C-alpha positions as a Markdown table, in Angstrom:
| # | Residue | x | y | z |
|---|---|---|---|---|
| 1 | Met | -3.0 | 19.5 | 40.9 |
| 2 | Pro | -6.1 | 20.0 | 43.0 |
| 3 | Pro | -6.6 | 18.2 | 46.3 |
| 4 | Ala | -8.0 | 14.7 | 46.1 |
| 5 | Asp | -11.3 | 15.9 | 47.5 |
| 6 | Asp | -11.7 | 18.2 | 44.6 |
| 7 | Val | -11.3 | 15.5 | 41.9 |
| 8 | Phe | -14.5 | 14.7 | 40.1 |
| 9 | Arg | -15.4 | 11.0 | 40.3 |
| 10 | Ala | -18.1 | 8.9 | 38.7 |
| 11 | Pro | -21.3 | 8.7 | 40.8 |
| 12 | Lys | -21.8 | 5.8 | 43.1 |
| 13 | Gly | -23.0 | 2.7 | 41.3 |
| 14 | Val | -21.5 | 3.4 | 37.9 |
| 15 | His | -18.1 | 2.7 | 36.5 |
| 16 | Asp | -15.9 | 3.6 | 33.6 |
| 17 | Val | -14.8 | 0.9 | 31.1 |
| 18 | Leu | -11.3 | 1.6 | 30.0 |
| 19 | Pro | -8.8 | -0.2 | 27.7 |
| 20 | Pro | -7.9 | -3.0 | 27.7 |
| 21 | Glu | -11.2 | -4.1 | 29.4 |
| 22 | Ser | -13.2 | -2.2 | 26.8 |
| 23 | Ala | -11.6 | -4.3 | 24.0 |
| 24 | Arg | -13.0 | -7.4 | 25.7 |
| 25 | Trp | -16.5 | -5.7 | 25.7 |
| 26 | Val | -16.1 | -5.0 | 22.0 |
| 27 | Asp | -15.1 | -8.6 | 21.3 |
| 28 | Leu | -18.0 | -9.9 | 23.4 |
| 29 | Val | -20.6 | -7.7 | 21.6 |
| 30 | Ala | -19.1 | -8.6 | 18.2 |
| 31 | Arg | -19.4 | -12.3 | 18.9 |
| 32 | Phe | -23.0 | -11.8 | 19.9 |
| 33 | Ala | -23.8 | -9.7 | 16.8 |
| 34 | Arg | -22.3 | -12.3 | 14.5 |
| 35 | Arg | -24.3 | -15.1 | 16.0 |
| 36 | Val | -27.7 | -13.3 | 16.0 |
| 37 | Arg | -27.2 | -11.8 | 12.5 |
| 38 | Arg | -26.6 | -15.3 | 11.2 |
| 39 | Ala | -30.1 | -16.1 | 12.5 |
| 40 | Gly | -31.7 | -13.2 | 10.7 |
| 41 | Tyr | -31.9 | -10.6 | 13.4 |
| 42 | Gly | -31.5 | -6.9 | 12.7 |
| 43 | Met | -30.2 | -4.3 | 15.1 |
| 44 | Val | -32.7 | -2.0 | 16.9 |
| 45 | Val | -31.8 | 1.1 | 18.9 |
| 46 | Ser | -34.4 | 2.5 | 21.2 |
| 47 | Pro | -34.3 | 5.6 | 23.4 |
| 48 | Leu | -32.5 | 5.8 | 26.7 |
| 49 | Phe | -35.7 | 7.2 | 28.2 |
| 50 | Glu | -39.4 | 6.6 | 27.6 |
| 51 | His | -42.7 | 7.8 | 29.0 |
| 52 | Val | -42.8 | 6.3 | 32.5 |
| 53 | Glu | -46.1 | 4.4 | 31.7 |
| 54 | Val | -44.1 | 2.3 | 29.2 |
| 55 | Phe | -42.2 | 0.7 | 32.0 |
| 56 | Glu | -45.0 | 0.7 | 34.5 |
| 57 | Arg | -46.8 | -1.7 | 32.1 |
| 58 | Val | -43.9 | -4.3 | 32.6 |
| 59 | Gly | -44.9 | -4.7 | 36.3 |
| 60 | Glu | -45.9 | -2.0 | 38.7 |
| 61 | His | -45.6 | -4.4 | 41.6 |
| 62 | Thr | -42.0 | -5.4 | 40.7 |
| 63 | Asp | -39.0 | -4.0 | 42.7 |
| 64 | Val | -37.5 | -2.6 | 39.5 |
| 65 | Val | -40.5 | -0.4 | 38.8 |
| 66 | Ala | -41.7 | 0.3 | 42.3 |
| 67 | Lys | -38.3 | 1.0 | 43.9 |
| 68 | Glu | -35.4 | 1.1 | 41.4 |
| 69 | Met | -36.6 | 3.1 | 38.4 |
| 70 | Tyr | -35.0 | 6.5 | 37.6 |
| 71 | Ala | -38.1 | 8.6 | 36.9 |
| 72 | Phe | -38.2 | 12.3 | 36.4 |
| 73 | Thr | -40.3 | 15.2 | 35.1 |
| 74 | Asp | -38.8 | 17.0 | 32.2 |
| 75 | Lys | -39.0 | 20.8 | 31.5 |
| 76 | Gly | -42.2 | 20.2 | 29.5 |
| 77 | Gly | -43.9 | 18.5 | 32.5 |
| 78 | Arg | -43.7 | 15.0 | 30.9 |
| 79 | Gln | -43.2 | 12.1 | 33.2 |
| 80 | Leu | -40.2 | 10.1 | 31.9 |
| 81 | Ala | -38.0 | 7.3 | 33.1 |
| 82 | Leu | -34.5 | 6.0 | 32.2 |
| 83 | Arg | -34.8 | 2.5 | 30.7 |
| 84 | Pro | -34.6 | -0.1 | 33.5 |
| 85 | Glu | -34.8 | -3.1 | 31.0 |
| 86 | Gly | -34.6 | -3.7 | 27.3 |
| 87 | Thr | -37.9 | -5.4 | 26.3 |
| 88 | Ala | -40.5 | -2.6 | 27.0 |
| 89 | Gly | -38.9 | 0.0 | 24.7 |
| 90 | Val | -38.6 | -2.5 | 21.8 |
| 91 | Val | -42.2 | -3.6 | 22.1 |
| 92 | Arg | -43.2 | 0.1 | 22.2 |
| 93 | Ala | -41.3 | 0.6 | 19.0 |
| 94 | Tyr | -43.0 | -2.4 | 17.4 |
| 95 | Val | -46.5 | -1.0 | 18.4 |
| 96 | Gln | -45.6 | 2.5 | 17.0 |
| 97 | His | -43.9 | 1.5 | 13.7 |
| 98 | His | -45.9 | -1.6 | 12.7 |
| 99 | Pro | -43.0 | -3.6 | 11.1 |
| 100 | Thr | -43.9 | -6.8 | 9.2 |
| 101 | Pro | -44.0 | -9.8 | 11.6 |
| 102 | Pro | -42.2 | -11.9 | 12.6 |
| 103 | Trp | -39.9 | -9.0 | 13.7 |
| 104 | Lys | -36.6 | -10.4 | 14.8 |
| 105 | Val | -34.2 | -7.8 | 16.4 |
| 106 | Trp | -31.2 | -7.6 | 18.6 |
| 107 | Tyr | -29.8 | -4.8 | 20.7 |
| 108 | Val | -26.9 | -3.7 | 22.9 |
| 109 | Ala | -27.8 | -1.0 | 25.4 |
| 110 | Pro | -27.4 | 0.4 | 28.9 |
| 111 | Asn | -30.1 | 0.0 | 31.5 |
| 112 | Phe | -30.5 | 2.0 | 34.7 |
| 113 | Arg | -31.7 | 0.8 | 38.1 |
| 114 | Tyr | -31.3 | 2.4 | 41.5 |
| 115 | Glu | -30.2 | -0.7 | 43.4 |
| 116 | Arg | -27.5 | -1.5 | 45.9 |
| 117 | Ala | -24.2 | -1.2 | 44.1 |
| 118 | Gln | -22.0 | -4.3 | 44.3 |
| 119 | Lys | -19.6 | -6.3 | 42.2 |
| 120 | Gly | -21.3 | -7.3 | 39.0 |
| 121 | Arg | -24.4 | -5.2 | 39.7 |
| 122 | Tyr | -24.3 | -1.5 | 38.8 |
| 123 | Arg | -26.9 | 1.3 | 38.6 |
| 124 | Gln | -26.0 | 1.6 | 34.9 |
| 125 | His | -25.5 | -1.9 | 33.5 |
| 126 | Trp | -25.1 | -3.0 | 29.9 |
| 127 | Gln | -27.1 | -5.7 | 28.2 |
| 128 | Val | -27.3 | -7.6 | 24.9 |
| 129 | Gly | -30.6 | -9.2 | 23.9 |
| 130 | Val | -33.0 | -10.2 | 21.2 |
| 131 | Glu | -36.7 | -9.9 | 20.8 |
| 132 | Val | -39.0 | -11.8 | 18.4 |
| 133 | Leu | -42.5 | -10.3 | 17.9 |
| 134 | Gly | -45.4 | -11.6 | 15.8 |
| 135 | Thr | -45.2 | -15.4 | 16.2 |
| 136 | Asp | -46.4 | -17.8 | 18.9 |
| 137 | Asp | -44.6 | -20.7 | 17.3 |
| 138 | Pro | -42.7 | -22.7 | 20.0 |
| 139 | Gly | -39.9 | -23.0 | 17.5 |
| 140 | Ala | -39.2 | -19.3 | 18.2 |
| 141 | Asp | -38.8 | -20.1 | 21.9 |
| 142 | Val | -36.3 | -22.8 | 21.0 |
| 143 | Glu | -34.5 | -20.4 | 18.7 |
| 144 | Val | -33.9 | -17.6 | 21.2 |
| 145 | Ile | -32.8 | -20.1 | 23.9 |
| 146 | Ala | -30.4 | -21.7 | 21.4 |
| 147 | Leu | -29.0 | -18.3 | 20.5 |
| 148 | Leu | -28.1 | -17.5 | 24.1 |
| 149 | Asp | -26.8 | -21.0 | 24.7 |
| 150 | Gly | -24.6 | -20.8 | 21.6 |
| 151 | Phe | -23.3 | -17.3 | 22.6 |
| 152 | Tyr | -22.1 | -18.7 | 26.0 |
| 153 | Arg | -20.4 | -21.5 | 24.1 |
| 154 | Asp | -18.7 | -19.0 | 21.7 |
| 155 | Leu | -17.3 | -17.3 | 24.8 |
| 156 | Gly | -15.9 | -20.5 | 26.2 |
| 157 | Leu | -18.1 | -20.4 | 29.3 |
| 158 | Thr | -18.5 | -23.8 | 31.0 |
| 159 | Gly | -20.6 | -24.9 | 34.0 |
| 160 | Val | -23.7 | -23.1 | 32.6 |
| 161 | Lys | -27.1 | -24.4 | 33.5 |
| 162 | Leu | -30.4 | -23.7 | 31.7 |
| 163 | Leu | -33.5 | -23.5 | 34.0 |
| 164 | Leu | -36.9 | -23.7 | 32.2 |
| 165 | Asn | -40.5 | -23.1 | 33.3 |
| 166 | Ser | -43.9 | -22.2 | 31.9 |
| 167 | Met | -45.9 | -19.3 | 33.3 |
| 168 | Gly | -49.0 | -20.5 | 31.4 |
| 169 | Asp | -51.5 | -18.5 | 29.4 |
| 170 | Ala | -54.5 | -16.3 | 30.3 |
| 171 | Glu | -56.6 | -19.5 | 30.8 |
| 172 | Ser | -54.0 | -21.1 | 33.1 |
| 173 | Arg | -53.0 | -18.2 | 35.3 |
| 174 | Pro | -56.1 | -17.3 | 37.4 |
| 175 | Gly | -56.6 | -20.7 | 38.9 |
| 176 | Tyr | -52.9 | -21.0 | 39.8 |
| 177 | Val | -52.8 | -17.5 | 41.3 |
| 178 | Ala | -55.8 | -18.3 | 43.4 |
| 179 | Ala | -54.2 | -21.5 | 44.7 |
| 180 | Leu | -50.9 | -19.8 | 45.3 |
| 181 | Arg | -52.5 | -16.9 | 47.2 |
| 182 | Glu | -54.4 | -19.3 | 49.4 |
| 183 | His | -51.2 | -21.2 | 50.2 |
| 184 | Leu | -49.2 | -18.0 | 51.0 |
| 185 | Leu | -51.9 | -16.3 | 53.1 |
| 186 | Ala | -52.0 | -19.4 | 55.3 |
| 187 | His | -48.5 | -18.4 | 56.4 |
| 188 | Ala | -48.8 | -14.6 | 56.2 |
| 189 | Asp | -49.3 | -14.0 | 60.0 |
| 190 | Ala | -45.9 | -15.5 | 60.7 |
| 191 | Leu | -44.0 | -13.8 | 57.9 |
| 192 | Gly | -44.8 | -10.2 | 58.4 |
| 193 | Asp | -46.3 | -7.2 | 56.6 |
| 194 | Glu | -44.0 | -7.1 | 53.6 |
| 195 | Phe | -44.9 | -10.7 | 52.8 |
| 196 | Arg | -48.6 | -10.1 | 53.2 |
| 197 | Ala | -48.3 | -6.9 | 51.0 |
| 198 | Arg | -46.7 | -8.9 | 48.2 |
| 199 | Val | -49.2 | -11.7 | 48.4 |
| 200 | His | -52.1 | -9.2 | 48.0 |
| 201 | Ala | -50.4 | -7.2 | 45.2 |
| 202 | Asn | -49.2 | -10.1 | 43.1 |
| 203 | Pro | -48.4 | -13.5 | 44.8 |
| 204 | Leu | -46.2 | -14.4 | 41.9 |
| 205 | Arg | -43.7 | -11.8 | 43.1 |
| 206 | Val | -43.2 | -13.8 | 46.3 |
| 207 | Leu | -41.8 | -16.7 | 44.3 |
| 208 | Asp | -38.7 | -14.7 | 43.2 |
| 209 | Ala | -38.1 | -13.1 | 46.6 |
| 210 | Lys | -34.7 | -13.8 | 48.2 |
| 211 | Val | -35.8 | -13.4 | 51.8 |
| 212 | Glu | -34.4 | -16.3 | 53.8 |
| 213 | Asp | -37.4 | -16.7 | 56.1 |
| 214 | Trp | -39.8 | -17.1 | 53.2 |
| 215 | Gln | -38.0 | -19.9 | 51.4 |
| 216 | Asp | -39.6 | -22.8 | 53.2 |
| 217 | Val | -43.1 | -21.5 | 52.3 |
| 218 | Ile | -42.0 | -20.9 | 48.7 |
| 219 | Glu | -40.6 | -24.4 | 48.4 |
| 220 | Arg | -43.9 | -25.9 | 49.4 |
| 221 | Ala | -46.0 | -23.7 | 47.2 |
| 222 | Pro | -48.1 | -25.2 | 44.4 |
| 223 | Gln | -46.4 | -25.4 | 41.0 |
| 224 | Leu | -47.7 | -23.5 | 38.0 |
| 225 | Thr | -47.0 | -26.4 | 35.7 |
| 226 | Glu | -49.8 | -28.3 | 37.5 |
| 227 | His | -52.3 | -25.7 | 36.4 |
| 228 | Leu | -51.4 | -25.4 | 32.7 |
| 229 | Ser | -54.2 | -25.3 | 30.1 |
| 230 | Glu | -54.1 | -27.9 | 27.3 |
| 231 | Ala | -52.7 | -25.3 | 24.9 |
| 232 | Ser | -50.0 | -24.2 | 27.4 |
| 233 | Arg | -49.0 | -27.8 | 28.1 |
| 234 | Val | -48.7 | -28.6 | 24.4 |
| 235 | His | -46.6 | -25.5 | 23.8 |
| 236 | Phe | -44.3 | -26.2 | 26.7 |
| 237 | Glu | -43.8 | -29.9 | 25.6 |
| 238 | Leu | -42.9 | -28.7 | 22.0 |
| 239 | Val | -40.3 | -26.3 | 23.4 |
| 240 | Gln | -38.8 | -29.1 | 25.4 |
| 241 | Glu | -38.8 | -31.4 | 22.4 |
| 242 | Gly | -37.0 | -28.7 | 20.3 |
| 243 | Leu | -34.3 | -28.2 | 23.0 |
| 244 | Gln | -33.8 | -32.0 | 23.2 |
| 245 | Ala | -33.5 | -32.2 | 19.4 |
| 246 | Leu | -30.7 | -29.6 | 19.5 |
| 247 | Gly | -28.9 | -31.3 | 22.3 |
| 248 | Ile | -29.5 | -28.5 | 24.8 |
| 249 | Asp | -29.7 | -29.7 | 28.3 |
| 250 | Tyr | -32.1 | -28.0 | 30.7 |
| 251 | Glu | -33.5 | -28.4 | 34.2 |
| 252 | Leu | -37.2 | -27.8 | 34.9 |
| 253 | Ala | -37.6 | -25.1 | 37.5 |
| 254 | Pro | -41.3 | -24.8 | 38.4 |
| 255 | Arg | -40.9 | -21.7 | 40.6 |
| 256 | Leu | -38.9 | -19.7 | 38.0 |
| 257 | Val | -40.9 | -16.5 | 37.4 |
| 258 | Arg | -38.2 | -14.0 | 36.4 |
| 259 | Gly | -38.4 | -10.3 | 37.5 |
| 260 | Phe | -41.2 | -8.8 | 35.4 |
| 261 | Asp | -45.0 | -9.2 | 35.4 |
| 262 | Tyr | -45.2 | -9.4 | 31.6 |
| 263 | Tyr | -44.0 | -13.0 | 31.2 |
| 264 | Thr | -46.3 | -15.7 | 29.9 |
| 265 | Ser | -45.8 | -19.3 | 28.9 |
| 266 | Thr | -42.0 | -20.1 | 28.5 |
| 267 | Thr | -39.6 | -18.6 | 30.9 |
| 268 | Phe | -35.9 | -19.4 | 31.2 |
| 269 | Glu | -32.7 | -18.4 | 32.9 |
| 270 | Phe | -29.0 | -19.4 | 32.5 |
| 271 | Gln | -26.9 | -19.7 | 35.6 |
| 272 | Thr | -23.2 | -20.2 | 36.0 |
| 273 | Ala | -21.4 | -22.3 | 38.6 |
| 274 | Ala | -18.5 | -19.8 | 38.4 |
| 275 | Leu | -20.4 | -17.2 | 40.6 |
| 276 | Asp | -22.1 | -17.5 | 43.9 |
| 277 | Ala | -25.9 | -17.9 | 44.1 |
| 278 | Ala | -26.6 | -14.2 | 44.7 |
| 279 | Gln | -25.3 | -13.3 | 41.2 |
| 280 | Asn | -25.1 | -16.5 | 39.2 |
| 281 | Ala | -27.8 | -15.6 | 36.7 |
| 282 | Ile | -26.1 | -14.5 | 33.5 |
| 283 | Gly | -29.1 | -14.1 | 31.2 |
| 284 | Gly | -32.7 | -15.1 | 30.7 |
| 285 | Gly | -36.0 | -14.2 | 29.3 |
| 286 | Gly | -39.3 | -15.7 | 28.1 |
| 287 | Arg | -42.6 | -15.0 | 26.4 |
| 288 | Tyr | -44.6 | -11.9 | 26.9 |
| 289 | Asp | -47.7 | -12.5 | 24.7 |
| 290 | Gly | -49.8 | -9.7 | 26.2 |
| 291 | Leu | -47.3 | -6.8 | 26.4 |
| 292 | Ala | -48.0 | -5.2 | 23.0 |
| 293 | Glu | -51.7 | -5.1 | 23.7 |
| 294 | Gln | -51.0 | -3.4 | 27.1 |
| 295 | Met | -49.2 | -0.7 | 25.1 |
| 296 | Gly | -52.1 | 0.0 | 22.9 |
| 297 | Gly | -51.2 | -2.4 | 20.0 |
| 298 | Ala | -53.0 | -5.4 | 18.6 |
| 299 | Pro | -52.6 | -8.7 | 20.4 |
| 300 | Thr | -49.1 | -9.7 | 19.5 |
| 301 | Pro | -47.1 | -12.7 | 20.8 |
| 302 | Gly | -43.4 | -12.1 | 21.6 |
| 303 | Ile | -40.4 | -13.7 | 23.2 |
| 304 | Gly | -36.9 | -12.5 | 24.0 |
| 305 | Phe | -34.0 | -12.5 | 26.4 |
| 306 | Gly | -31.4 | -10.2 | 27.9 |
| 307 | Ala | -27.8 | -11.0 | 29.1 |
| 308 | Gly | -25.8 | -8.6 | 31.3 |
| 309 | Ile | -22.4 | -7.8 | 29.9 |
| 310 | Glu | -20.8 | -7.0 | 33.3 |
| 311 | Arg | -22.2 | -10.3 | 34.8 |
| 312 | Val | -20.9 | -12.4 | 31.8 |
| 313 | Met | -17.5 | -10.7 | 32.1 |
| 314 | Leu | -17.5 | -11.5 | 35.8 |
| 315 | Ala | -18.2 | -15.2 | 35.1 |
| 316 | Leu | -15.4 | -15.3 | 32.5 |
| 317 | Asp | -13.0 | -13.9 | 35.0 |
| 318 | Ala | -14.1 | -16.2 | 37.7 |
| 319 | Gln | -13.8 | -19.2 | 35.4 |
| 320 | Gly | -10.2 | -18.4 | 34.8 |
| 321 | Asp | -9.6 | -20.8 | 31.9 |
| 322 | Ala | -11.9 | -19.1 | 29.4 |
| 323 | Pro | -10.3 | -17.9 | 26.2 |
| 324 | Met | -9.0 | -14.3 | 26.2 |
| 325 | Leu | -11.4 | -11.8 | 24.7 |
| 326 | Gly | -10.5 | -8.6 | 23.0 |
| 327 | Gly | -6.7 | -8.8 | 22.9 |
| 328 | Leu | -4.6 | -7.8 | 19.9 |
| 329 | Asp | -3.7 | -10.3 | 17.3 |
| 330 | Val | -0.1 | -9.0 | 17.0 |
| 331 | Phe | 2.1 | -6.6 | 18.9 |
| 332 | Leu | 5.3 | -5.4 | 17.1 |
| 333 | Val | 8.4 | -5.2 | 19.2 |
| 334 | Asp | 11.0 | -2.9 | 17.5 |
| 335 | Gly | 14.6 | -3.7 | 18.4 |
| 336 | Leu | 16.2 | -1.9 | 15.5 |
| 337 | Gly | 16.5 | 1.4 | 17.4 |
| 338 | Ala | 15.9 | 3.5 | 14.3 |
| 339 | Pro | 14.5 | 7.0 | 14.9 |
| 340 | Gly | 10.7 | 7.1 | 14.2 |
| 341 | Gly | 10.4 | 3.3 | 14.0 |
| 342 | Thr | 9.8 | 3.4 | 10.2 |
| 343 | Glu | 10.2 | -0.4 | 9.8 |
| 344 | Ser | 7.7 | -1.3 | 12.5 |
| 345 | Leu | 5.3 | 1.4 | 11.2 |
| 346 | Val | 5.3 | -0.1 | 7.7 |
| 347 | Leu | 4.9 | -3.7 | 9.1 |
| 348 | Val | 2.1 | -2.9 | 11.5 |
| 349 | Glu | 0.1 | -1.1 | 8.7 |
| 350 | Leu | 0.7 | -4.2 | 6.5 |
| 351 | Leu | -0.8 | -6.4 | 9.2 |
| 352 | Arg | -3.8 | -4.2 | 9.7 |
| 353 | Glu | -4.5 | -4.1 | 6.0 |
| 354 | Ala | -4.4 | -7.9 | 6.0 |
| 355 | Gly | -7.2 | -8.0 | 8.7 |
| 356 | Phe | -5.2 | -8.4 | 11.9 |
| 357 | Ala | -5.5 | -6.2 | 15.0 |
| 358 | Ala | -2.0 | -5.0 | 15.3 |
| 359 | Asp | -0.2 | -2.3 | 17.4 |
| 360 | Arg | 3.3 | -1.1 | 18.4 |
| 361 | Ala | 4.9 | 1.0 | 21.0 |
| 362 | Phe | 5.9 | 4.6 | 20.6 |
| 363 | Gly | 8.7 | 6.7 | 22.0 |
| 364 | Gly | 11.8 | 4.5 | 21.6 |
| 365 | Arg | 11.0 | 2.3 | 24.6 |
| 366 | Ser | 13.3 | -0.6 | 25.5 |
| 367 | Val | 12.7 | -4.0 | 24.1 |
| 368 | Lys | 11.9 | -5.3 | 27.6 |
| 369 | Ala | 9.3 | -2.5 | 28.0 |
| 370 | Gln | 7.7 | -3.3 | 24.6 |
| 371 | Trp | 7.3 | -7.0 | 25.5 |
| 372 | Lys | 5.6 | -6.0 | 28.7 |
| 373 | Ala | 3.3 | -3.7 | 26.7 |
| 374 | Ala | 2.5 | -6.7 | 24.4 |
| 375 | Asp | 1.4 | -8.8 | 27.5 |
| 376 | Arg | -0.7 | -5.9 | 28.9 |
| 377 | Ala | -2.4 | -5.6 | 25.5 |
| 378 | Gly | -3.4 | -9.3 | 25.6 |
| 379 | Ala | -1.7 | -9.9 | 22.2 |
| 380 | Arg | -1.8 | -13.4 | 20.8 |
| 381 | Phe | 1.6 | -13.0 | 18.9 |
| 382 | Gly | 4.6 | -10.8 | 19.5 |
| 383 | Val | 6.7 | -10.0 | 16.4 |
| 384 | Met | 10.3 | -9.0 | 17.1 |
| 385 | Leu | 12.1 | -6.8 | 14.6 |
| 386 | Gly | 15.7 | -7.3 | 15.7 |
| 387 | Arg | 19.0 | -6.6 | 14.0 |
| 388 | Asp | 19.9 | -10.3 | 13.7 |
| 389 | Glu | 16.6 | -11.1 | 12.1 |
| 390 | Ala | 16.7 | -8.0 | 9.8 |
| 391 | Ala | 20.1 | -9.2 | 8.4 |
| 392 | Arg | 18.2 | -12.4 | 7.3 |
| 393 | Asp | 15.1 | -10.4 | 6.1 |
| 394 | Ala | 13.1 | -12.3 | 8.8 |
| 395 | Val | 11.2 | -11.6 | 12.0 |
| 396 | Ala | 11.0 | -13.6 | 15.3 |
| 397 | Val | 7.4 | -14.5 | 16.1 |
| 398 | Lys | 6.4 | -15.6 | 19.7 |
| 399 | Asp | 3.1 | -17.1 | 20.5 |
| 400 | Leu | 2.4 | -15.3 | 23.8 |
| 401 | Phe | -0.2 | -17.9 | 24.9 |
| 402 | Ser | 2.0 | -21.0 | 24.5 |
| 403 | Gly | 5.5 | -19.4 | 24.6 |
| 404 | Glu | 6.5 | -21.0 | 21.3 |
| 405 | Gln | 8.9 | -18.9 | 19.2 |
| 406 | Val | 9.9 | -19.3 | 15.6 |
| 407 | Glu | 11.7 | -17.3 | 12.9 |
| 408 | Val | 9.6 | -16.4 | 9.9 |
| 409 | Pro | 10.7 | -14.8 | 6.6 |
| 410 | Arg | 9.4 | -11.2 | 6.6 |
| 411 | Thr | 7.7 | -11.5 | 3.3 |
| 412 | Gly | 5.8 | -14.6 | 4.5 |
| 413 | Leu | 4.7 | -13.2 | 7.9 |
| 414 | Val | 1.1 | -12.4 | 6.8 |
| 415 | Ala | 0.7 | -15.9 | 5.3 |
| 416 | Trp | 2.2 | -17.5 | 8.4 |
| 417 | Leu | -0.2 | -15.7 | 10.7 |
| 418 | Gln | -3.2 | -16.5 | 8.5 |
| 419 | Ala | -2.3 | -20.2 | 8.6 |
| 420 | Arg | -1.8 | -20.1 | 12.4 |
| 421 | Thr | -5.2 | -18.4 | 12.9 |
| 422 | Ala | -7.2 | -20.3 | 10.3 |
| 423 | Gly | -10.6 | -21.2 | 11.7 |
| 424 | Glu | -10.1 | -18.6 | 14.5 |
| 425 | Glu | -11.8 | -15.2 | 14.7 |
| 426 | Thr | -9.2 | -12.5 | 14.6 |
| 427 | Thr | -9.9 | -9.5 | 16.8 |
| 428 | Ala | -10.1 | -7.2 | 13.9 |
């Protein structure tokens, strides 16, 4: 074995996802896919890298593009960049391939940002998301917000808060930006060169800054909702009416601008009380009605969201009482001691064919070790094949969540499990 210093390790800021944690990821993505497919969304897969200009269009003054993007020159001299976020590549695909609008798509993909590595924030992070292109109907805004809200409910997340704002349209924005710049410049001398540089480059980028010394000035800044055009005001009111009709609670957040320059009109963010303020955002998005045109396409309205898988998993773990994701439905514990474990082999295959995620131990391990393996696998039920039960052509079934144990006829095991999990989504 080589010395520890010679062992290859993953680069700083990235991590491996191994079983059983990877099973939770698969379950999370499957729940997301089921929900969005029911709403008519098809899956889109875009490249890991694009021409760097694709991402520069999302906001050259944002930290993501200016400081955190992995950009490189390939062997053909092309300037390329690893994808730092999901929307730009999907919009580029829409502009290139001209699908029939409205185009409703979903994705699961890794993004890459060179940022300070910390818990819940990685240089390669995974995201699920949706995009809707080709309609400016406020009902589309409501639909995508409702999808993300429903996804969090599917996962059992509680203490989730929806923040809502409007960035206005092309008519609204210039007057607000001028008023905001005037307010911020009045305090620039006291707040330093970085503050002044942001104000001159794009004053909206000051609003999402986390610098403590700037917060008092930000809190007293004019609000964009006070500068909305009539069309923007009506659109925003209709979005709110739609959310109210669906019973989705929200909180107006007049300084919510999100992290990219392409946002227009509706913007939103979901936050969780399970995490501290530095990382409590677990998903969000908004409208980007001018982005397709910036990429050479026809004027095309669009709206979407992204939700970070690692951050959502962190919230589930912090919450503690959220339902287990990704565990097995059944783990077979073989107490017969027969070489090869033929009885458990036959039964586990029977359960798999019936639609359950089922597994068993190998190598003649002790019954105690097999029960420990069932716990580690996050199994819902443990099924014991013991000599006493075999004499009665039965099995012992233990609910590993509640601790309840019953004896079930072997020929009726599948029906018993189906009855116990009726209305639930089995892992398989």
